[in-house]
C-alpha positions as CSV (number, residue, x, y, z in Angstrom):
1,X,-17.2,7.5,-12.9
2,X,-19.2,4.7,-11.5
3,X,-17.8,2.3,-9.4
4,X,-16.7,-1.3,-11.3
5,X,-16.9,-4.9,-10.3
6,X,-13.7,-6.2,-8.5
7,X,-13.6,-9.7,-9.4
8,X,-10.9,-12.3,-8.0
9,X,-8.7,-14.3,-9.3
10,X,-11.4,-17.0,-9.7
11,X,-14.2,-15.3,-11.8
12,X,-16.2,-14.7,-8.8
13,X,-17.2,-11.0,-8.3
14,X,-15.2,-9.7,-5.4
15,X,-17.1,-7.8,-2.4
16,X,-15.6,-5.7,0.4
17,X,-14.2,-7.6,2.8
18,X,-14.1,-11.0,0.9
19,X,-12.3,-9.8,-1.7
20,X,-8.9,-10.8,-0.1
21,X,-7.1,-14.3,-1.1
22,X,-6.9,-16.4,1.5
23,X,-3.4,-18.2,0.5
24,X,-1.6,-18.0,4.2
25,X,-1.3,-21.0,6.4
26,X,0.5,-21.6,9.4
27,X,4.0,-21.9,8.7
28,X,3.3,-18.7,6.5
29,X,2.0,-16.6,9.4
30,X,4.6,-17.4,11.8
31,X,7.5,-16.3,9.3
32,X,5.4,-12.9,8.6
33,X,5.4,-12.8,12.5
34,X,9.0,-13.6,12.3
35,X,9.9,-11.6,9.4
36,X,8.4,-8.3,11.7
37,X,9.5,-8.7,14.5
38,X,12.7,-9.7,13.8
39,X,14.1,-6.5,12.7
40,X,15.0,-3.3,13.6
41,X,14.4,-3.8,17.2
42,X,17.1,-6.5,17.5
43,X,19.7,-5.0,14.5
44,X,18.9,-1.0,15.8
45,X,16.9,-0.6,18.9
46,X,19.0,-2.7,20.9
47,X,22.0,-0.2,20.9
48,X,20.1,3.3,21.4
49,X,17.9,1.3,24.7
50,X,21.2,-0.2,26.4
51,X,23.0,3.2,25.9
52,X,20.8,5.8,26.9
53,X,18.3,3.6,29.6
54,X,19.0,0.1,30.5
55,X,22.9,-0.8,30.3
56,X,23.4,-4.7,30.4
57,X,20.3,-5.1,32.4
58,X,18.5,-4.4,28.8
59,X,17.9,-8.4,28.8
60,X,15.7,-7.6,31.6
61,X,14.3,-4.7,29.5
62,X,13.2,-7.4,26.8
63,X,11.7,-10.5,29.2
64,X,9.5,-7.6,30.8
65,X,8.9,-6.5,27.4
66,X,8.2,-10.5,26.2
67,X,6.1,-11.1,29.3
68,X,3.9,-8.3,28.3
69,X,3.2,-9.1,25.0
70,X,2.9,-12.9,26.0
71,X,-0.5,-11.0,27.6
72,X,-1.4,-9.7,24.5
73,X,-0.7,-12.3,22.3
74,X,-3.2,-14.5,24.5
75,X,-6.0,-12.1,23.8
76,X,-4.9,-11.5,19.8
77,X,-5.3,-15.4,19.9
78,X,-8.3,-15.0,20.8
79,X,-9.7,-12.6,18.7
80,X,-7.7,-13.6,15.1
81,X,-9.3,-16.9,15.7
82,X,-13.5,-14.9,16.6
83,X,-12.9,-12.7,13.8
84,X,-10.7,-13.6,11.2
85,X,-10.8,-10.6,8.6
86,X,-8.7,-8.1,7.6
87,X,-8.2,-5.0,9.8
88,X,-6.4,-6.4,13.3
89,X,-7.2,-4.0,16.4
90,X,-9.2,-2.1,14.5
91,X,-11.7,-5.0,13.7
92,X,-12.3,-6.2,16.9
93,X,-12.4,-2.6,18.4
94,X,-15.2,-2.0,15.7
95,X,-17.3,-5.2,16.9
96,X,-16.7,-4.4,20.5
97,X,-16.9,-1.0,20.8
98,X,-18.4,0.6,17.9
99,X,-17.5,2.3,14.5
100,X,-15.7,5.8,16.6
101,X,-13.7,4.1,19.0
102,X,-13.0,1.7,15.8
103,X,-11.5,5.1,13.9
104,X,-9.4,6.1,16.5
105,X,-8.0,2.4,17.1
106,X,-7.2,2.5,13.3
107,X,-5.5,5.8,12.9
108,X,-3.5,5.0,15.9
109,X,-2.6,2.2,13.5
110,X,-1.4,4.0,10.5
111,X,0.7,5.9,12.9
112,X,2.2,2.7,14.4
113,X,3.0,0.4,11.1
114,X,3.8,3.5,9.1
115,X,6.5,5.1,11.9
116,X,7.6,1.0,12.1
117,X,8.2,0.7,8.4
118,X,9.7,3.8,8.7
119,X,12.2,3.1,11.6
120,X,12.8,-0.2,10.1
121,X,14.3,1.4,7.0
122,X,16.4,4.1,8.7
123,X,17.4,1.2,10.4
124,X,18.4,-0.7,7.1
125,X,19.4,2.7,5.7
126,X,22.8,2.8,8.7
127,X,23.4,-1.2,7.9
128,X,23.7,-0.5,3.9
129,X,26.2,2.3,4.1
130,X,28.1,0.1,6.4
131,X,28.6,-2.5,4.1
132,X,28.8,-0.7,1.0
133,X,31.6,1.4,2.9
134,X,33.4,-1.7,3.7
135,X,34.2,-1.4,-0.4
136,X,35.0,2.5,-0.2
137,X,31.2,3.4,-1.2
138,X,30.2,6.1,0.5
139,X,27.0,8.4,0.2
140,X,27.4,12.6,0.1
141,X,26.6,13.3,3.9
142,X,23.5,15.1,2.4
143,X,21.8,12.1,1.1
144,X,22.8,9.6,4.0
145,X,20.8,11.1,6.8
146,X,17.5,13.2,8.2
147,X,17.7,16.6,8.5
148,X,18.2,15.8,12.5
149,X,20.7,13.8,11.7
150,X,23.5,15.8,9.5
151,X,22.2,15.1,6.3
152,X,19.0,16.9,4.0
153,X,16.9,13.6,3.2
154,X,18.3,9.6,4.0
155,X,17.8,8.2,0.1
156,X,18.4,4.9,1.2
157,X,15.6,4.5,3.6
158,X,13.5,6.2,0.7
159,X,14.5,3.7,-1.9
160,X,14.1,0.6,0.1
161,X,10.4,1.4,0.9
162,X,9.2,2.3,-2.5
163,X,11.0,-0.9,-3.7
164,X,8.9,-3.1,-0.9
165,X,5.6,-1.0,-1.6
166,X,5.8,-2.4,-5.4
167,X,6.7,-5.6,-4.1
168,X,3.5,-5.6,-2.1
169,X,1.4,-4.6,-5.0
170,X,2.0,-8.2,-6.5
171,X,0.1,-11.3,-4.8
172,X,-0.1,-12.0,-1.7
173,X,1.6,-15.7,-1.7
174,X,4.3,-14.5,-3.7
175,X,5.6,-12.0,-1.2
176,X,5.0,-14.2,1.7
177,X,7.1,-16.7,-0.4
178,X,10.1,-14.2,-0.3
179,X,9.8,-13.2,3.2
180,X,9.5,-16.9,4.5
181,X,13.1,-17.1,2.6
182,X,14.4,-14.0,4.0
183,X,13.2,-14.6,7.6
184,X,14.8,-18.2,7.4
185,X,18.3,-16.7,6.2
186,X,18.3,-13.8,8.9
187,X,17.2,-16.6,11.9
188,X,20.6,-18.3,10.7
189,X,23.0,-15.4,10.6
190,X,21.7,-14.2,14.0
191,X,22.0,-17.3,15.5
192,X,25.8,-17.5,14.0
193,X,26.2,-14.2,15.1
194,X,25.5,-15.5,18.6
195,X,27.7,-18.6,18.6
196,X,30.8,-16.7,17.4
197,X,29.8,-13.9,20.1
198,X,29.3,-15.8,23.0
199,X,32.9,-17.0,22.4
200,X,34.3,-14.0,22.5
201,X,32.7,-12.3,25.5
202,X,33.6,-9.7,28.2
203,X,31.7,-10.7,31.5
204,X,33.2,-7.6,33.4
205,X,31.2,-5.2,31.1
206,X,27.9,-6.9,32.8
207,X,28.9,-5.4,35.8
208,X,27.1,-3.3,37.3
209,X,24.7,-5.3,35.5
210,X,22.4,-2.5,36.8
211,X,23.8,0.9,35.9
212,X,23.1,3.2,38.9
213,X,20.3,6.0,38.2
214,X,21.9,9.2,36.8
215,X,19.8,11.1,38.7
216,X,16.1,11.0,36.3
217,X,13.7,8.7,35.7
218,X,14.7,6.1,33.2
219,X,18.3,7.2,32.9
220,X,19.8,3.8,34.4
221,X,18.4,2.0,37.5
222,X,15.6,0.2,37.8
223,X,13.8,2.6,36.3
224,X,15.8,2.9,33.1
225,X,15.1,-0.7,32.7
226,X,11.4,-0.6,32.6
227,X,12.1,2.6,29.7
228,X,14.4,0.4,28.3
229,X,11.1,-2.1,28.1
230,X,9.1,0.8,26.9
231,X,11.6,1.4,24.0
232,X,12.1,-2.0,22.9
233,X,8.8,-2.8,23.1
234,X,8.4,-1.5,19.5
235,X,10.7,-4.9,18.8
236,X,7.4,-7.0,19.3
237,X,5.4,-5.2,17.3
238,X,5.8,-7.5,14.8
239,X,3.6,-10.3,15.6
240,X,0.8,-8.0,15.7
241,X,1.0,-7.8,11.9
242,X,-0.3,-12.0,11.7
243,X,-3.9,-11.2,13.4
244,X,-3.6,-8.6,10.3
245,X,-2.9,-11.8,7.8
246,X,-6.1,-13.6,9.5
247,X,-8.5,-12.4,6.7
248,X,-6.2,-14.1,3.9
249,X,-5.7,-17.6,6.1
250,X,-7.4,-20.5,4.4
251,X,-8.1,-21.8,8.5
252,X,-7.6,-18.8,10.2
253,X,-9.3,-20.4,13.7
254,X,-6.5,-23.2,13.5
255,X,-3.7,-21.0,12.4
256,X,-3.9,-17.2,13.5
257,X,-3.3,-18.4,17.5
258,X,-0.5,-20.6,16.2
259,X,1.1,-18.0,14.1
260,X,0.5,-15.3,16.7
261,X,2.3,-17.3,20.1
262,X,4.8,-19.1,18.0
263,X,6.1,-16.0,16.1
264,X,6.6,-14.3,20.1
265,X,8.1,-16.8,21.7
266,X,11.0,-17.5,19.3
267,X,11.6,-14.0,19.3
268,X,12.0,-13.0,22.6
269,X,14.0,-15.8,23.1
270,X,16.7,-14.1,20.5
271,X,16.1,-10.9,21.4
272,X,17.3,-11.7,25.3
273,X,20.5,-13.5,23.6
274,X,20.7,-10.7,21.8
275,X,20.8,-7.9,24.3
276,X,23.1,-10.1,26.6
277,X,25.8,-10.6,23.8
278,X,25.4,-7.1,22.7
279,X,26.5,-5.3,26.4
280,X,29.3,-8.6,26.3
281,X,31.2,-7.6,23.5
282,X,30.9,-3.6,23.8
283,X,30.9,-1.1,26.6
284,X,27.1,-0.3,26.6
285,X,27.2,3.5,26.5
286,X,29.2,2.9,23.0
287,X,26.6,1.1,21.2
288,X,24.4,4.1,20.5
289,X,24.2,3.8,17.1
290,X,22.4,2.9,13.9
291,X,24.1,-0.3,13.2
292,X,25.0,-1.8,16.3
293,X,25.6,-5.2,15.7
294,X,27.8,-4.1,13.1
295,X,29.9,-2.1,15.6
296,X,29.8,-5.3,18.0
297,X,31.1,-7.9,14.8
298,X,34.0,-5.3,14.3
299,X,35.1,-5.4,17.7
300,X,35.2,-9.7,17.4
301,X,38.0,-8.4,15.0
302,X,36.5,-11.1,11.9
303,X,36.1,-9.0,8.4
304,X,34.5,-11.6,6.6
305,X,32.3,-12.7,9.7
306,X,31.3,-8.8,9.8
307,X,30.2,-8.4,6.1
308,X,28.2,-11.8,6.4
309,X,26.6,-10.5,9.6
310,X,25.5,-6.9,8.0
311,X,24.1,-8.7,5.0
312,X,22.4,-10.4,7.4
313,X,20.8,-7.5,9.6
314,X,19.5,-6.0,5.9
315,X,18.0,-8.9,4.7
316,X,16.2,-8.9,8.5
317,X,15.0,-4.9,7.9
318,X,14.1,-5.6,5.2
319,X,11.5,-8.5,6.0
320,X,10.9,-6.0,9.1
321,X,9.7,-3.5,6.8
322,X,7.8,-5.5,4.1
323,X,5.5,-7.1,6.7
324,X,5.2,-3.7,8.4
325,X,3.9,-2.0,5.3
326,X,1.5,-5.0,4.7
327,X,-0.3,-4.8,7.7
328,X,-0.5,-1.0,7.0
329,X,-2.0,-1.5,3.6
330,X,-4.6,-4.4,5.1
331,X,-5.5,-1.5,7.9
332,X,-5.9,1.1,5.2
333,X,-7.8,-1.7,3.3
334,X,-10.6,-2.6,6.4
335,X,-11.1,1.0,6.9
336,X,-11.9,1.9,3.7
337,X,-14.2,-1.0,3.6
338,X,-16.4,0.3,6.1
339,X,-16.5,4.0,4.7
340,X,-14.4,5.8,7.1
341,X,-12.1,6.2,4.4
342,X,-12.6,6.8,0.1
343,X,-13.8,3.5,-1.4
344,X,-10.8,3.6,-3.7
345,X,-8.7,2.1,-0.4
346,X,-10.5,-1.4,-0.4
347,X,-10.6,-2.1,-3.8
348,X,-8.1,-5.4,-5.4
349,X,-6.0,-5.6,-8.3
350,X,-8.2,-8.4,-10.6
351,X,-5.4,-10.5,-10.9
352,X,-3.0,-10.4,-7.9
353,X,-6.0,-9.4,-5.0
354,X,-3.7,-7.0,-3.1
355,X,-5.2,-3.6,-2.3
356,X,-2.5,-1.7,-4.2
357,X,-4.2,2.0,-4.0
358,X,-3.8,1.4,-0.2
359,X,-0.7,0.3,-0.4
360,X,0.9,2.7,-2.7
361,X,-0.1,5.4,-0.5
362,X,1.2,4.1,2.8
363,X,4.7,3.5,1.0
364,X,4.9,7.3,-0.4
365,X,4.0,8.5,2.7
366,X,6.1,6.3,4.6
367,X,9.0,6.8,2.6
368,X,8.7,10.4,3.2
369,X,8.2,9.9,6.8
370,X,11.8,7.4,6.4
371,X,13.9,10.3,4.4
372,X,13.0,13.1,6.9
373,X,12.9,11.7,10.5
374,X,15.6,10.7,12.7
375,X,15.2,7.2,14.1
376,X,14.8,8.2,18.2
377,X,11.5,9.9,17.4
378,X,10.2,7.5,15.2
379,X,11.3,4.3,17.9
380,X,9.0,6.4,20.3
381,X,6.3,6.9,18.1
382,X,5.8,3.5,17.6
383,X,6.1,2.3,21.0
384,X,3.4,4.1,22.6
385,X,1.3,3.7,19.0
386,X,1.9,-0.1,20.1
387,X,1.0,0.1,23.2
388,X,-2.2,2.1,23.0
389,X,-3.6,-0.9,20.3
390,X,-2.3,-3.4,22.7
391,X,-4.4,-2.2,25.7
392,X,-7.3,-2.0,23.8
393,X,-6.8,-5.5,22.2
394,X,-7.1,-6.9,25.8
395,X,-10.1,-4.6,26.8
396,X,-11.9,-6.2,23.5
397,X,-12.0,-10.0,24.9
398,X,-13.2,-8.4,28.2
399,X,-16.2,-6.7,26.7
400,X,-17.0,-9.4,24.2
401,X,-17.0,-11.6,27.0
402,X,-19.9,-10.0,28.4
403,X,-21.7,-8.5,25.0
404,X,-21.4,-12.1,23.3
405,X,-20.8,-15.0,25.9
406,X,-22.1,-17.6,23.5
407,X,-20.2,-16.9,20.4
408,X,-18.0,-19.5,18.8
409,X,-14.5,-19.3,20.5
410,X,-12.0,-21.7,18.7
411,X,-9.2,-20.1,21.0
412,X,-10.0,-18.8,24.8
413,X,-7.7,-17.0,26.3
414,X,-6.9,-18.7,29.7
415,X,-8.2,-16.7,33.2
416,X,-9.5,-14.4,30.5
417,X,-10.2,-11.4,33.6
418,X,-6.5,-12.0,34.9
419,X,-4.8,-12.3,31.5
420,X,-6.4,-9.2,30.0
421,X,-6.4,-6.7,33.2
422,X,-2.8,-7.7,33.9
423,X,-2.1,-7.3,29.8
424,X,-3.8,-3.8,30.3
425,X,-1.7,-3.0,33.3
426,X,1.8,-4.1,31.5
427,X,1.2,-1.6,28.6
428,X,-0.2,0.9,30.9
429,X,2.8,1.0,32.8
430,X,5.4,1.4,29.6
431,X,3.0,4.4,28.3
432,X,3.9,5.7,31.3
433,X,7.4,5.4,31.2
434,X,7.7,7.4,27.6
435,X,8.1,10.7,27.8
436,X,6.2,13.7,27.7
437,X,7.1,14.9,23.7
438,X,6.1,11.4,22.8
439,X,2.5,11.8,24.4
440,X,2.2,15.0,22.3
441,X,2.9,13.7,18.7
442,X,0.3,11.2,19.9
443,X,-2.1,13.6,20.7
444,X,-1.0,15.7,17.4
445,X,-1.6,12.7,15.7
446,X,-5.0,11.5,16.9
447,X,-6.4,15.3,16.5
448,X,-5.3,15.1,12.6
449,X,-7.4,11.5,12.5
450,X,-10.7,13.2,14.3
451,X,-10.7,15.9,11.6
452,X,-10.7,13.8,9.3
453,X,-13.4,11.4,10.6
454,X,-15.6,14.5,11.6
455,X,-14.9,15.6,7.2
456,X,-15.0,13.0,6.0
457,X,-15.5,8.8,8.0
458,X,-19.0,10.1,9.9
459,X,-21.0,11.3,6.6
460,X,-19.4,8.1,5.1
461,X,-19.5,4.9,7.2
462,X,-21.5,2.0,6.6
463,X,-21.8,-1.6,8.4
464,X,-19.8,-4.2,6.4
């Protein structure tokens, strides 16, 4: 069948790479960043990282993660303002290193965003089940968790992914409005939790602040703080979604840096505060659950407030999954635009101008993963995928400074060689602290990507 022209909402013929609606502004980008970052990292993985790795020193893990992300965020800001296209790291790598490296990082981003959305969906399921249990409603065990968690399929996780996928097939502006409203609600609820939690702290739970190492790397001690930083690094993946939205921003050269840096600063402060309050309410070894914030609220002893917090966690996780799925759809769009994936993935709806095919395929794949894979495995996969992408972003800044020094840069990374170099070092250090099986899973995923590139992408690639 011959490919038909796709038209924009204004009646103009839309072309691959230029047919997404430009409707986002700086506040919308900050809301997208907050929507993605304030999710599983603060409501789910804080408990796992404190219980298994860092103990009360989890706050330091978030500080380390925030510093590393700050270095990377500055690099993202320069590239997003200079190359305001859909595709984020994939697009930047294509501009600096060429087609094949761009495919590698694009395939890595598929893993990163899809696993991020799946992780958030599993956390959403945990809080949803905790909330409805207060009203005497419980799912059968077979439908309440993945096979590794004692069930057959995590049905609520599958359901939320599919529902958000359908929302994202509508107009970007409509999805952004819903996201902004939900972000405002969840930030208000988090601030309320921090205020109430601070009044019920048990400071003795912070001693020792850095627990003694249990005899292996990453099991408490200072190595546990670093391992914890690598695990909770997942919590910062959201600000990258702002870069994927640059192609739909009205004034990307001005608004993209504001969205990136603003969302990163706000979330880092909230994460550090949340880690301190959680470990001051519950013994850190007891936080290894899918809903640690709900457990902390239950310990305070305010039943009505517990219900509000659990509802807030659901809102937070909903926006996090929404923006991760959004970012993934745009990565698929950019790769298909360049011929590395079938062209159906870069077609957009004639009215909503959303990449419907990309969004549906990603949604179904993510729903399957969320339903069948345990959350601890998902979190580590997301972290290593994110760290690899962030390292390449920093490297891209250095490469383009040498190969294209005269290009207009609306935002410039201060002390670029030092900042980008420290960003690469920080990401490499955190990657090295992750367990070997996480590296194996990344290798298997990249091998699958190489096979697809050899069989399809290399023969169909084109310049955009």
